N, C-alpha and C positions, 0 to 999 in steps of 0.2 A: 590436449584436453581443455575443456571449457573452463574448468577451475583455474588452470594456469593462465589462460587468456585474461580472465577477469582479475586474477591476482596481479598480473602485470600492469593492468590499468590503475590499480589503487596504490601500487608500491611507490610511485612517485610522491604520493601524499603520506603514506604510512609504510615506511621502508620494511618493517618487520611483519606486515600483515599478509594474510593469504586468504583465499576463498575456499570454503568447505561446503560440501553438500550436507544439508540438514533437512529432516522431515518435521513437519509441524507436530507438536505434542498431542494435540487433540484432533488432528486431521492428517494422519501419517501417510495417506495416499498422495498428499501434496508435498513435494520437495522443492527446496530452493537452494541456490548458491548464495551463501552469506559469509560474513566475517568469521574467522576462526574464533572459537569460544575462549581460547586462552590468551587472546590479545587484550591489552598490551602486556608484554613481559616486563616492561620497565616504565618508569614515569615518562610521560610525553614531554619532549623539549618544547620551549616556547615557540620555536620555529614551526614545529609540527602542529601545535595548537593553532597557530595563526593560519596555516595552510588549510586546516580543517574548517576553521571559521569562514574562510573565503570560499571553500569548496566542500560544503557539507555532504557527506556520503550517506544520505538517508537510505539508499537502496541496499546497503550492506547489512541492514537489520530488518527483521520482520517484526514490526511494532505491534503492540498489544491489540490496538483497534483493528488492524488489518487481519490479525488472526481470528478475532471474534467475528468480523463480518464475513470472512471466508467460511468459517464454520457455520454461520447462520445460513449462508447460501447452500452449503452442502446439506444441511438438515432439511431445507425446504427449497429445492431447485425450481419450484414453480415461480419464484420471484424472477427468474432469468430465462427459463426455458422458452425458446422460440422468439426471444426478444433481441432487439438491437440495444446494446448496453455500452455505456461509456464509463470508464474508470478514471476519475480525475485525480491527478497526483499519484500515479500508480506505484512509484517507488520500486520495490522489488517485483511488482506485478502479481502479488499474492491474491488480491481480490479479483483482478481481471482473470487470472487463471481459474479460480474457483467458479467464476461466472461461465467461462468456456466449458469447464468440466460439467457444469450444471445444464448444458444444452442451449446456451444462448445462440441465436442465429449469427450474430457478429458481436465481438467485443473489441471496443476501441480503447486502447491503453494510452493515456495522455499524461505527459510529464515534460516540463521545460528543461529538465536535466538530460542531456544526451547520454550520460553514463547510466542513468536510471533506465532509459529506453533500451540501451545495450544489454543491461542485466535482465530486464523484463523479457527481451527476445530470447536470451539464453535460458531463462527459467521456463518460458513457455515451451521451448523445444524439449527441455528436460521432462516436462509433464505431458508431452504429446499433443499440445493444442496450438492453434494458430490465433494470433492476435493482430489487429491493425494498430500500428504504432504511429502516434502523432505527437508533435511538440507544441502545437498551438491549438488550444481549445476552440478558438473562434474560426478556425479553418475547417472544422468538422461540418460537413453538409448533410442535409437530410434529417428525417425525423429520428429522435432518440426516445426509446421507450422508458429506459431506466438509467439514471446516473447513480453510480456507487462511489462513495467517498470515505476514506479512512485516514485518520491522523493528519488532517491538514489545518485544523483549527487551533494549532499551537500558537499561531500568530493571529492576533485579533484583527489585523488588517485583512485577513482572509474571510472574515465574516460577511463581507459584501458579496461573496460568491453564493451565499445561501439563496438569495433572491434570483440570481442568474440561473442557478440550477432549476429552480421552480419554473422560471420562464421558458426553459429550454426543453424539459422532459416531462412526460406524464407522471413519472414517479421518481423520487429521490430517496436513497438510503444513505444515511450518514452514521458512521461509527466514530465515537470520540470519547476520550478520557480526560481531556484538558479543560473543557468549559463546564464548570460546575453550576453556573447560573443560566443554563441553556433555556431560553424562553424566546423562541423565534417562530411564531406562527407563520405558515401552517404546519410546521414540523411538530410531531408528537412522538414521545418515547414509546417504543414498542417492545424493547427487550433490553436485557442487562446481563453481563457476564464478566468474570475476571480472567485476566491473562497476563503473561509476562513477556516482555520483549525478548526476541530470540536473535542472537545470543543474549543472555540475561545481563541487563545493565544495572541490576539491583536498584530499580526505581522505587520510589515511595509507594505505599499501597494505593494512594489516591490515583496514581497514574496507571494502575492495573485494573481499575474499576471502569469498565467500558459500557457505554450506553449506545443503543441504536435508535436512531430517529427516522421517521418516515414523513415525507410530504407527498401528497397525492393518494388517491383511493386505490 
């Protein structure tokens, strides 16, 4: 089973962890393989915490911004229909999958974590869609109609990508709950919703308040 294969991947880092199939609360047609909801059963040891810091498993969660952007595309698939779309920092692949389900002509899922790409591949198969998987953004050739981005601005060093996206694609959609003073023209806020990370990390309310920004007409 796919769950067992992905569980085996993470158990070197999290010995008691396993992967479970979950559906998004507000988009039940889209399912993902994610970390079991009842993990951890005990306090993490310093060794496990260190391993996680060195090998962050972002793909075992469906973060709030990813859920909101996926739902946004489901509500209005004209954003992606017939377009060549690139999902930057795809993680679990949730937004890339939503774009594919919305009728994109091609969806490129990009992440520099090989485990994230492996999980994205499995999640795409689960949802019956095909994605193009790449590890290097700069190796993607050809025109890109739309870049979609969720939950990558947690690190201020990633803000430099905002201009790179604008230079590369006709349109950019960014979902974020971390940057409260977001003022980066030509990006403008076009939507706002609340969501909780799946499985729930009991994050503070501010990190559940997701805004969507658009660059391009």
